[in-house]
One Martini backbone bead per residue (centre of mass of N, CA, C, O) as a GRO file, in nm:
protein
  301
    1MET     BB    1   3.240   4.789   2.258
    2THR     BB    2   3.200   4.497   2.406
    3ASP     BB    3   3.397   4.241   2.510
    4PRO     BB    4   3.301   3.904   2.504
    5THR     BB    5   3.595   3.796   2.637
    6ALA     BB    6   3.572   3.930   2.891
    7GLY     BB    7   3.682   3.735   3.171
    8LEU     BB    8   3.796   3.502   3.028
    9PRO     BB    9   3.964   3.245   2.988
   10GLU     BB   10   4.220   3.172   2.780
   11ALA     BB   11   4.111   2.900   2.671
   12ALA     BB   12   3.831   3.009   2.587
   13VAL     BB   13   3.932   3.216   2.382
   14ARG     BB   14   4.070   3.021   2.188
   15ARG     BB   15   3.815   2.863   2.112
   16LEU     BB   16   3.650   3.107   1.996
   17GLU     BB   17   3.885   3.191   1.777
   18SER     BB   18   3.865   2.939   1.646
   19SER     BB   19   3.792   2.706   1.431
   20ALA     BB   20   3.517   2.557   1.345
   21PHE     BB   21   3.324   2.253   1.369
   22SER     BB   22   3.158   1.974   1.218
   23SER     BB   23   2.918   1.703   1.315
   24GLY     BB   24   2.743   1.371   1.282
   25LEU     BB   25   2.810   1.271   1.559
   26THR     BB   26   2.794   1.120   1.831
   27VAL     BB   27   2.923   1.132   2.135
   28PRO     BB   28   3.046   0.842   2.146
   29ASP     BB   29   3.172   0.852   1.858
   30PHE     BB   30   3.349   1.096   1.904
   31ALA     BB   31   3.519   0.978   2.136
   32ALA     BB   32   3.622   0.723   1.985
   33CYS     BB   33   3.772   0.877   1.756
   34LEU     BB   34   3.973   1.025   1.936
   35GLU     BB   35   4.109   0.759   2.038
   36LEU     BB   36   4.211   0.694   1.730
   37GLY     BB   37   4.309   0.986   1.605
   38LEU     BB   38   4.048   1.140   1.516
   39GLN     BB   39   3.970   1.453   1.346
   40PRO     BB   40   3.724   1.650   1.312
   41VAL     BB   41   3.623   1.889   1.054
   42ALA     BB   42   3.348   1.812   0.878
   43LEU     BB   43   3.056   1.841   0.717
   44VAL     BB   44   2.967   1.631   0.443
   45GLN     BB   45   2.830   1.649   0.098
   46GLY     BB   46   2.597   1.500  -0.146
   47PHE     BB   47   2.418   1.564  -0.466
   48CYS     BB   48   2.145   1.407  -0.667
   49VAL     BB   49   1.939   1.426  -0.968
   50MET     BB   50   1.714   1.195  -1.122
   51ARG     BB   51   1.561   1.130  -1.447
   52TRP     BB   52   1.289   0.894  -1.502
   53GLY     BB   53   1.032   0.717  -1.746
   54TRP     BB   54   0.960   0.390  -1.788
   55TYR     BB   55   0.639   0.377  -1.640
   56GLY     BB   56   0.484   0.544  -1.816
   57ALA     BB   57   0.296   0.669  -2.039
   58GLY     BB   58   0.437   0.559  -2.337
   59SER     BB   59   0.725   0.413  -2.269
   60GLY     BB   60   0.737   0.086  -2.373
   61PHE     BB   61   0.719  -0.083  -2.068
   62MET     BB   62   0.442  -0.176  -2.093
   63ARG     BB   63   0.178  -0.337  -2.139
   64GLY     BB   64   0.200  -0.440  -2.499
   65ALA     BB   65   0.474  -0.467  -2.534
   66SER     BB   66   0.744  -0.616  -2.609
   67PRO     BB   67   0.921  -0.855  -2.415
   68TYR     BB   68   1.167  -0.864  -2.628
   69ILE     BB   69   1.429  -0.652  -2.481
   70GLY     BB   70   1.738  -0.752  -2.495
   71GLY     BB   71   1.881  -0.514  -2.655
   72ASN     BB   72   1.913  -0.336  -2.374
   73GLN     BB   73   2.120  -0.529  -2.281
   74ALA     BB   74   2.369  -0.676  -2.144
   75PRO     BB   75   2.582  -0.907  -2.164
   76GLY     BB   76   2.456  -1.168  -1.955
   77ALA     BB   77   2.187  -1.109  -1.874
   78TYR     BB   78   1.903  -1.160  -1.715
   79SER     BB   79   1.670  -1.426  -1.840
   80GLU     BB   80   1.315  -1.530  -1.855
   81THR     BB   81   1.080  -1.754  -2.006
   82TYR     BB   82   0.716  -1.770  -2.039
   83ARG     BB   83   0.463  -2.013  -2.127
   84CYS     BB   84   0.166  -2.094  -2.231
   85PRO     BB   85  -0.032  -2.403  -2.171
   86HIS     BB   86  -0.326  -2.344  -2.335
   87GLY     BB   87  -0.324  -2.163  -2.555
   88PHE     BB   88  -0.549  -2.014  -2.739
   89VAL     BB   89  -0.812  -1.792  -2.610
   90SER     BB   90  -0.736  -1.473  -2.620
   91ASN     BB   91  -0.633  -1.147  -2.642
   92GLU     BB   92  -0.608  -1.128  -2.313
   93HIS     BB   93  -0.427  -1.357  -2.307
   94ARG     BB   94  -0.125  -1.466  -2.158
   95MET     BB   95   0.126  -1.607  -2.358
   96TRP     BB   96   0.346  -1.445  -2.198
   97GLY     BB   97   0.665  -1.434  -2.016
   98GLN     BB   98   0.902  -1.224  -1.813
   99ASN     BB   99   1.234  -1.208  -1.693
  100ILE     BB  100   1.424  -0.895  -1.655
  101GLU     BB  101   1.710  -0.724  -1.669
  102GLN     BB  102   1.762  -0.373  -1.591
  103THR     BB  103   2.043  -0.226  -1.694
  104TRP     BB  104   1.956   0.075  -1.737
  105VAL     BB  105   1.872   0.121  -1.443
  106GLU     BB  106   2.137   0.049  -1.302
  107GLU     BB  107   2.310   0.267  -1.444
  108ALA     BB  108   2.149   0.514  -1.348
  109TRP     BB  109   2.181   0.468  -1.047
  110ALA     BB  110   2.492   0.471  -1.042
  111GLY     BB  111   2.521   0.761  -1.149
  112GLY     BB  112   2.381   0.906  -0.908
  113TYR     BB  113   2.541   0.786  -0.673
  114ASN     BB  114   2.832   0.869  -0.771
  115ALA     BB  115   2.786   1.173  -0.789
  116ALA     BB  116   2.726   1.220  -0.487
  117TYR     BB  117   2.985   1.091  -0.378
  118ASP     BB  118   3.193   1.274  -0.527
  119ARG     BB  119   3.096   1.540  -0.389
  120MET     BB  120   3.178   1.459  -0.106
  121LEU     BB  121   3.481   1.415  -0.171
  122GLU     BB  122   3.543   1.703  -0.260
  123GLU     BB  123   3.499   1.831   0.016
  124ALA     BB  124   3.708   1.659   0.172
  125THR     BB  125   3.958   1.728   0.000
  126ALA     BB  126   3.948   2.042   0.047
  127LEU     BB  127   4.004   1.980   0.374
  128GLY     BB  128   4.225   1.744   0.405
  129ALA     BB  129   4.112   1.467   0.429
  130HIS     BB  130   4.136   1.116   0.501
  131GLY     BB  131   3.823   1.085   0.585
  132VAL     BB  132   3.485   0.927   0.602
  133ILE     BB  133   3.245   0.908   0.856
  134GLY     BB  134   2.928   0.814   0.906
  135VAL     BB  135   2.780   0.735   0.658
  136VAL     BB  136   2.493   0.868   0.476
  137ASP     BB  137   2.250   0.720   0.253
  138ARG     BB  138   1.994   0.858   0.034
  139VAL     BB  139   1.705   0.720  -0.140
  140SER     BB  140   1.457   0.904  -0.321
  141HIS     BB  141   1.111   0.933  -0.426
  142LEU     BB  142   0.911   1.108  -0.632
  143VAL     BB  143   0.595   1.122  -0.675
  144ASP     BB  144   0.504   1.082  -1.006
  145SER     BB  145   0.805   1.188  -1.148
  146GLY     BB  146   1.072   1.010  -1.193
  147THR     BB  147   1.238   1.103  -0.933
  148THR     BB  148   1.576   1.085  -0.801
  149GLU     BB  149   1.740   1.103  -0.483
  150PHE     BB  150   2.080   1.177  -0.382
  151HIS     BB  151   2.230   1.142  -0.045
  152PHE     BB  152   2.518   1.261   0.128
  153LEU     BB  153   2.665   1.193   0.462
  154GLY     BB  154   2.950   1.321   0.660
  155THR     BB  155   3.262   1.290   0.848
  156ALA     BB  156   3.541   1.460   0.834
  157VAL     BB  157   3.882   1.336   0.872
  158THR     BB  158   4.182   1.329   1.058
  159VAL     BB  159   4.513   1.210   1.098
  160GLN     BB  160   4.727   1.217   1.340
  161GLY     BB  161   5.025   1.228   1.164
  162GLY     BB  162   4.933   1.156   0.887
  163PRO     BB  163   4.936   1.077   0.577
  164PRO     BB  164   4.830   1.107   0.289
  165PRO     BB  165   4.612   0.985   0.095
  166ALA     BB  166   4.578   0.758  -0.132
  167GLY     BB  167   4.563   0.940  -0.427
  168GLY     BB  168   4.397   1.179  -0.263
  169THR     BB  169   4.166   0.986  -0.150
  170PRO     BB  170   3.934   0.942   0.064
  171TRP     BB  171   3.810   0.749   0.291
  172THR     BB  172   3.518   0.533   0.352
  173THR     BB  173   3.238   0.499   0.599
  174TYR     BB  174   2.964   0.383   0.793
  175LEU     BB  175   3.141   0.394   1.025
  176ALA     BB  176   3.159   0.439   1.391
  177GLY     BB  177   3.320   0.425   1.662
  178GLN     BB  178   3.303   0.111   1.785
  179ARG     BB  179   3.284  -0.022   1.506
  180LEU     BB  180   3.550   0.095   1.402
  181THR     BB  181   3.734   0.001   1.629
  182LYS     BB  182   3.683  -0.309   1.596
  183SER     BB  183   3.789  -0.331   1.306
  184ILE     BB  184   4.078  -0.233   1.364
  185GLU     BB  185   4.137  -0.442   1.584
  186ALA     BB  186   4.093  -0.686   1.366
  187GLY     BB  187   4.254  -0.558   1.093
  188PHE     BB  188   4.045  -0.348   0.952
  189MET     BB  189   4.030  -0.126   0.674
  190PRO     BB  190   3.883   0.125   0.529
  191ILE     BB  191   3.797   0.235   0.192
  192ALA     BB  192   3.477   0.201   0.107
  193VAL     BB  193   3.178   0.262   0.000
  194VAL     BB  194   2.927   0.028  -0.118
  195ALA     BB  195   2.697   0.004  -0.409
  196ALA     BB  196   2.407  -0.178  -0.545
  197MET     BB  197   2.174  -0.226  -0.820
  198ALA     BB  198   1.892  -0.435  -0.885
  199SER     BB  199   1.677  -0.507  -1.180
  200VAL     BB  200   1.346  -0.659  -1.212
  201ARG     BB  201   1.121  -0.761  -1.463
  202VAL     BB  202   0.771  -0.854  -1.453
  203TRP     BB  203   0.607  -1.053  -1.696
  204ALA     BB  204   0.310  -1.178  -1.676
  205TYR     BB  205   0.166  -1.470  -1.700
  206CYS     BB  206  -0.115  -1.643  -1.662
  207MET     BB  207  -0.039  -1.797  -1.398
  208THR     BB  208   0.056  -1.547  -1.240
  209GLU     BB  209  -0.201  -1.380  -1.257
  210TYR     BB  210  -0.391  -1.569  -1.108
  211LEU     BB  211  -0.225  -1.602  -0.838
  212MET     BB  212  -0.194  -1.288  -0.770
  213GLU     BB  213  -0.528  -1.268  -0.756
  214GLY     BB  214  -0.619  -1.550  -0.591
  215ALA     BB  215  -0.641  -1.761  -0.793
  216ARG     BB  216  -0.656  -2.041  -0.943
  217SER     BB  217  -0.513  -2.250  -1.143
  218TRP     BB  218  -0.571  -2.282  -1.462
  219GLY     BB  219  -0.618  -2.628  -1.497
  220GLY     BB  220  -0.549  -2.688  -1.204
  221PRO     BB  221  -0.502  -2.748  -0.898
  222THR     BB  222  -0.588  -2.716  -0.593
  223GLY     BB  223  -0.451  -2.494  -0.366
  224SER     BB  224  -0.131  -2.463  -0.315
  225HIS     BB  225   0.109  -2.224  -0.466
  226GLN     BB  226   0.376  -2.150  -0.648
  227VAL     BB  227   0.518  -1.850  -0.769
  228GLU     BB  228   0.761  -1.892  -0.979
  229GLN     BB  229   0.827  -1.624  -1.120
  230VAL     BB  230   0.852  -1.449  -0.859
  231SER     BB  231   1.056  -1.620  -0.706
  232LYS     BB  232   1.285  -1.595  -0.920
  233ALA     BB  233   1.304  -1.287  -0.912
  234HIS     BB  234   1.394  -1.264  -0.617
  235MET     BB  235   1.651  -1.430  -0.646
  236ALA     BB  236   1.784  -1.273  -0.880
  237VAL     BB  237   1.806  -0.983  -0.754
  238ARG     BB  238   1.995  -1.071  -0.520
  239GLN     BB  239   2.223  -1.200  -0.688
  240LEU     BB  240   2.288  -0.945  -0.854
  241ALA     BB  241   2.370  -0.760  -0.624
  242ARG     BB  242   2.611  -0.933  -0.534
  243LYS     BB  243   2.760  -0.927  -0.801
  244HIS     BB  244   2.801  -0.617  -0.824
  245VAL     BB  245   2.963  -0.584  -0.559
  246ARG     BB  246   3.200  -0.773  -0.621
  247GLN     BB  247   3.305  -0.584  -0.856
  248LEU     BB  248   3.390  -0.350  -0.630
  249LEU     BB  249   3.611  -0.500  -0.434
  250GLY     BB  250   3.883  -0.631  -0.546
  251GLY     BB  251   3.905  -0.875  -0.311
  252ASP     BB  252   3.767  -0.765  -0.085
  253ALA     BB  253   3.575  -0.696   0.191
  254LEU     BB  254   3.238  -0.725   0.329
  255HIS     BB  255   3.092  -0.504   0.564
  256GLY     BB  256   2.785  -0.441   0.681
  257ALA     BB  257   2.552  -0.557   0.528
  258ARG     BB  258   2.272  -0.417   0.325
  259LEU     BB  259   1.941  -0.529   0.241
  260ALA     BB  260   1.705  -0.406  -0.015
  261VAL     BB  261   1.352  -0.426  -0.116
  262GLU     BB  262   1.167  -0.305  -0.400
  263ARG     BB  263   0.819  -0.277  -0.491
  264ARG     BB  264   0.637  -0.244  -0.812
  265GLU     BB  265   0.323  -0.217  -0.922
  266LEU     BB  266   0.165  -0.209  -1.241
  267SER     BB  267  -0.006  -0.482  -1.362
  268GLN     BB  268  -0.144  -0.774  -1.318
  269GLY     BB  269   0.158  -0.885  -1.193
  270ASP     BB  270   0.318  -0.659  -1.275
  271GLU     BB  271   0.669  -0.592  -1.194
  272VAL     BB  272   0.920  -0.435  -0.980
  273MET     BB  273   1.259  -0.519  -0.873
  274ASP     BB  274   1.460  -0.367  -0.617
  275CYS     BB  275   1.807  -0.419  -0.523
  276THR     BB  276   1.998  -0.316  -0.235
  277LEU     BB  277   2.358  -0.313  -0.172
  278ARG     BB  278   2.543  -0.250   0.128
  279GLY     BB  279   2.887  -0.146   0.229
  280ASN     BB  280   3.216  -0.227   0.350
  281ARG     BB  281   3.524  -0.176   0.229
  282MET     BB  282   3.778  -0.412   0.330
  283CYS     BB  283   4.114  -0.440   0.466
  284ARG     BB  284   4.384  -0.617   0.556
  285PHE     BB  285   4.669  -0.488   0.782
  286LYS     BB  286   4.635  -0.687   1.035
  287ASP     BB  287   4.631  -0.826   1.317
  288PHE     BB  288   4.512  -0.879   1.602
  289ASP     BB  289   4.474  -0.565   1.803
  290PRO     BB  290   4.431  -0.428   2.084
  291VAL     BB  291   4.270  -0.163   2.205
  292PRO     BB  292   4.295   0.065   2.414
  293ALA     BB  293   4.150   0.168   2.676
  294PRO     BB  294   3.950   0.404   2.755
  295ARG     BB  295   3.917   0.697   2.897
  296PRO     BB  296   3.771   0.831   3.152
  297THR     BB  297   3.525   1.107   3.187
  298VAL     BB  298   3.368   0.974   3.439
  299ARG     BB  299   3.347   0.982   3.788
  300LEU     BB  300   3.208   0.815   4.087
  301SER     BB  301   3.478   0.897   4.303
   0.00000   0.00000   0.00000
């Protein structure tokens, strides 16, 4: 059999015979991380699938069940009640309404998210990595199945000449390349990616139902109206997401925050609002200290 390395330079032979590595970084991010003294080791990932079915037929959480389900909540959870101003009209008339924080949904989401995250860390730890950079996390829902998939992906790196990570757990960050370089230059070191989800259920009462259907407020003036119940639910779900993330920071700073809201309409004004807030938990470890300019890799002259 012909030797495939025959005739190749010695340096090329060494590269072919050495252990290969994988990376999810772009070429500029890869080059910037090498300038920081970070050596990519491997692409690491974690995955988890969660199944829940609170909004299916017969779930007990659809319209017709009692709205006063605060017994499922943690103490201090958000809740507001709205009462019909018209009095009894008919059996179909919505006499009550409620915005309620779905703490059981938040806990289930956190369980799936953390399970996938921990599996990514297990892979990085087994490789002897100091950290995981360029983390990407995706949360997707399979249509009509009540199944949610959590997927983490990142590039495990080692710090050249660095001591083992504190506690044996690698640090993680959504950042990579110039964004990571600038954060370290400013004196902030990543600790971990953090994320939290807040969920608020809107049980529409009569006024909300009319306005969300495009009708004028029954018994009220014509013209434009604020849909108060839905407006307050939107404010509450965002405030709750920020509150949950602050509890994960331990006094550190949140950088690169990303907030996303997903709405699911259930029936005639009833809906669920889920707000997810992600970011980088960072701690200050030095004052601003400019990073040396990178070496040019291509010369024009």
